[in-house]
N, C-alpha and C positions, 0 to 999 in steps of 0.2 A: 490320341492314344497316350496313356499314362505310363511313364517309364520308372522302374524301381531299381535301386542298387540293393542286391539281395544278400550280401555277405560282408558287412562292415564290422570292424572291431573297435570299440571305444575303450577308454580307460576302464579298468586296469589292463586290458588286453593290448590296447594300442596307446597312442600318444595324445589323443584328443578326446574331449568329452563328446557324449552323444549329441548335445546341442550344437557343438562346433561342426560336427560332421553334417548335421541337418542343414545348417546355414550354408555350408559349402556346396552340398548337393543341390540345394534349392537354386543357387546361383548358376549351377551348371545345367539346369533344366530338368531335374528329376521331380517327379510328383510324390515320390516316397522313398524311404530307405528302410532296410531291415538290419537292426543291430543283432548280430549273432555271436556274442562273446562265448568263450569256451566254458564248459561246465566246471572247470577248475578255478575260475576267477571271480565268480559271484556277480552281483548286480552292477550294471554299467554305471560309471560316474556321469552325472548330468541327466539321469533318467527323467526326473520331474521337469527340469528346465527345457528338455527337448520337446516336451509336449506343448510348450508355449510358443514354439517357432511356427509361424503362420504359413499357410499355403504349401505345406509339405507334410505328409503323413510319416510318422516315426513308429514303426512296429518293432516289437522286441521278441526275438526268438532266442534260440540257444544252439550252440554248436557242440555236439558230443565229441569228446576226445577220449579215446580208449584204444588199447591194442588187443582187446578181448571181445570176441563176437558175442558171447553170452552177456557180458556186461553192457554191450551196446544195446541189445534188445531190451534188457531190463530198464535201462535209463530211458530209452525212447518211449516205452510203455508208461513209465511213471511220470514223465515230463509232458506227455501229450496234451493233457487238459490244462496245463499251466502256461503254455506258450502258443503264440499265433503261428510259429514257424519253427520247425526242427530240422537242423542240418547235421551232418556227420562229417568230421574231419577225416578225409580219406588219404590215400597215398599208398597204404599197404594193400596188397592184393586181396587178402582175406577180409579186411575191414571194408574195402570197396564192395566186395560181393555181399557181405552181411548187411551193409546199409541198403543195398538195392533189394534185398530180400525182405525188408521190414516195411510194412505198409504205414507204420507210424512216422516214417522219415519222409520229409518233403524234398530234401536236397542232399546229394552227395557232393560235398565241397572239396576242393583241392585234390581231385582224384588222380592227378598226374604228378603229385609232389614226390612220389617215390619212383617215378618213371615206369610204373607197372601198367597204368591205365585200367580200364574196366574189364575188357575181355568179353567174349561171347556169352558166357554163363551169367555174368552180372548184367549184361545188357538185356537178356531175356527176362531176368528177375525184375529189373527196373521197369520194363514194359508192363509186366503183370501186376506190379504193385504201385504203378504211377509215381515212381521216384524220379525226380528231375536230376539231370547231370549238369554240374556247373562247368562252364568254360571260363576258368580263372585266367584272365588276361594279364595279371600282374607280372608273370615271368617274361612276357614279351618285352617289357620295358626294363626289367631288372637283370635278366640274363644276357650274356655276351658270347660271341664266338660259337665254339662247338657245343657248349652246354645248351644254348638256345636252339641250335639246329636239332639236337637230339630230342629236346622237349617238344619241338614243333612236329617232329616225325611221329612221336607217340600220340600227340593230340590229333593230328590228321587221321591216323589210323582209327582212333576212337570216334571221331566225327563221322567216319564212314559207317561205323556200327550204329551210331545214334540215328543216322538217316535210314539205315537198313531196317531197324526195328521201330522207327518212328517214335523215338523217345522224347520226353519233355527236356528242353534245354533252357538253361538260364545263363546269362552272361554277367560277370562281375570282375572287380579288380582285387577283391579280398583286402580292401584298403584298411590300414591301421592308423592312417593319418589323413587329414584333409588334403595333404599334398599328393597322396597316392590316387586320389579320385580323378576320374576322367569323365568327360561329358558323354551322353548317349551317342552323339555323332562320332566321337572319337572311338568308342567301343565298337560301333558298327564297322568303322574303317579298319580297326585292328583285327576284328573277326574275319574280315574279307581276306586278310593276309593268310588265313588258315583255310580259306575256301568256303566260308560261311556266306551264303547269299544274303543280300540286304534284307529281304522280306523275312527270312528266317531269324536274322539277328534282331530285328525290330520286335518280332513275336517273343523272342527270348527275354528281352528287356521288359516286356509288358506282362509276361506270365506271372511274376510274383504277386501282383495285385489280386488276380483271381484266386490264387492259392490261399492267400491270407483271408479273403472274403469267405471262401469255402470253409476254412478251419474255424472261423469265428461263428459259424452257424452251429446250433445245438439241436440234437435229435433225441426225441423221447424213445423212438424205436425206428426200425427200418422204414423210411418213407414218411415219417411223422416228425416235422420240424417244430421246435419250440420257438415261438415268436415273442 
């Protein structure tokens, strides 16, 4: 099974080039990574060099950053054909829900950044529009004390919704440096702390590959694929 890191940030978002992230992820056992720099930062540094890294696929997506639902939908529609993967930077309750309501969105990233979570309405929308929810495990290692406890409570509540509505789940670190990366085995173990079963975590790490493959297919009309 091929494992992907689905929400990495290269220069100028992060502190490493795309090629540096690819090399580090390859050593950790990943088959692919997705660079999802913010819409406000432009093309990642090391874009061309990353394509030269062998035995790992480097896909380039985009992470939409906005506090306006209408702008989110407009950007998702305009960017859909230009990227293999579209994520939305969540955290705000309204943005979380708007992202889940948009079929052009592949992933709601950082949904618990503002401690609001997704909620029932957003969960239903994510199910209907096949929007995956990110389990961003970066806060597990960054937060301490009461902040981490409160974050874990919100995440566990939303994981119950994810299971109840059978939503797509992806696991990531949201890394901005190669030092933030963790191996697939480590992420499975960290997810277990939140109650995610091993089989479910493995599926979450493998899901990005199938989403990318699907997005790269082109259709002339409903049911007619351009080969």
